[in-house]
N, C-alpha and C positions, 0 to 999 in steps of 0.2 A: 518528588511527585506527590507524596502524601500531603505536603503543605498546599500544593496547588488544588488538589482534590478536596481538601477540607475547607480551605478559605477562599478558593477561586484564584484564577491567574492574576488578575489585576490587584487583588488585595494582598497577595504574597510578595514581599519585598526581597531584594537580594540579600539584605541583612538578615531577614528571617531564614533564608536558605543557608547562608554561611553559618549562622548560629546552629541550625539543626545538623549541619554536616560537620560541625566543630572545626571549621576553618575560618580564616579571615576573609573579608570581602575581596581583598586583593588576591588571595590564593584562589578564590572562586573564579576570578577573571583570568587566571592562568589556564583554566580548563574550559570556561565558557565565556563567550563575549556578551551574552545577553540571557534574559530569562527564556526567550524563545528557543535558544540553542539548548538549554537544559531539557526542555520538553522534547525537542526533536532528536536529542541524542538517544532517547529510549527507542527510537525507531530507525536509527542510523543503519542498522544491519539489514533492514528489510529488502533493499535492492539485491544484496548478495544472496539472501535467502531465496528470493524469486529466481535468480540465475541458477542457483544450486538445484532448486526443485525442477527447473527445465532440464538441466544436465542429467538428472536421474530418469527422465522419460525416455522411452524407446525412440531411437532416431527415425524410425519408419512411421511413427504415429502422426496422424494429420495435425496440422498446426492448431486448429481450434481445440481438438481433443487434448493435445499436449498442454496447452495453456490451462484449459479447464481442469484437467487432472492435477496439474501442478498447483493450481490455486486451491483445489479441494484438499490436497495434501497439507498445504500450509494452514488452511482454515482448521483442519483437524488437530493441528499441533499448536496453533498460536491464538486460538480464540479462548478468552477467559473474561471473567468479570472485570479484572484490572485493565485488560486491553480495551474493553468497552467503555470503562470510565475514562481512560485516557482519550480515546476517540471522541467521546462526548465533550470532554474539556476542549479539545482542539476544535470541534465543530461549533461550540457555543462561544468561542473567544475569537473575535475578529482579528486580533493581532496574530493568532495562531492559524486560523483557517486560510489566510493568504499564503502562509509558508507551507501549509499542507499541500497546496496546489503545486508548488515547486517540487515537493517530494514525489507527487504523482508523475510529474514530467520526467524526473530522473528515473523512476521505476519503469516508465514506459520505454525510455532509451535503453536501459539495461535489459529489459525484457526482449525488445526487438533484436538486440545484439546476441543475447543468449539463444534465441530462436534461430537466428541465421547461423550461428556457430554449430548448434545441434543438428541442423539440417544440412550443413555444409554449403551454405549459400553465401553470397557476398554480404558484407556488413549492412549495406543499405537496401537489401532486398525488399521490394515493395509489399510482397505478401506478408513477410514478417513484421514489417512496420505497421501495416493495416491491422494485422491480428493483435499486435501489441496495443495499439490505440484502442481498438474495440474492447480488448480484455481489461484495460485500465478503466474504461468507462463502465464496464460491468462491476469491476471491483468498487468503484465509487458508489454505484447504485446499490450494491449489496451492503456496503457499509452504512449508507443512509437508511436503508430498510431495517438493518439491525439496530441502529440507534433510535429509530422511530418507535421501537418497542413492539412492533408487530411480532408476534411469537414466531417469527421466521428467522432462522439463523442465516448468516451470510452465505453459508454453504448451500442451503436449500435455495435461497434467492438466486445465487450464482448459477446453479444448475438450470433453473427456470429461465434465467436471462440468456445463458448460452444456447439453450434450445430455441428461444425466440430469435436470437441472432441467426441461427442456422436456418430457421424458416424464412426470415427476411432475405438472407443471402441466396437462398435457393430460387428467388424470384428474378434474379438477374442473369443474363447470359454470361458465359465465360468470355472475357475480352482479352485474354492473354494471346500473344502471337506465337 
């Protein structure tokens, strides 16, 4: 990661990485199939961290509260300058930003499933899925605001965004049967 951050993703070669890791290029390919995989390996545990944070929430907590509080807990423990630098590298590198979208889709699925499990609902529960989709949208917006350099952290932006979602959601009638 140091090489990517110092020299840029495109300028860093697999040979550079192998030399810095003191392994052969061939050995490097035993662990990673591409440079993109190297970057995303640093975030591979994020879906599991999200699911664990949901499992720690009280089962009787409202869905939006459950997700917001879980995300705030994660922000409190996983926000650092190195995380920001990595997120900026991903955002600024087209080859990585496309793969980042796939990561968000996986996190959304894991989040919806974790919510359903915690609430004792069916795996494809529509309220859990909608909550997960909205929450991942807020996570993306929070990350973008954080990277934009507005002296607003993703936790503060996230609180504001969840409050906005609650206001918007309060405008529609309940359509459940």
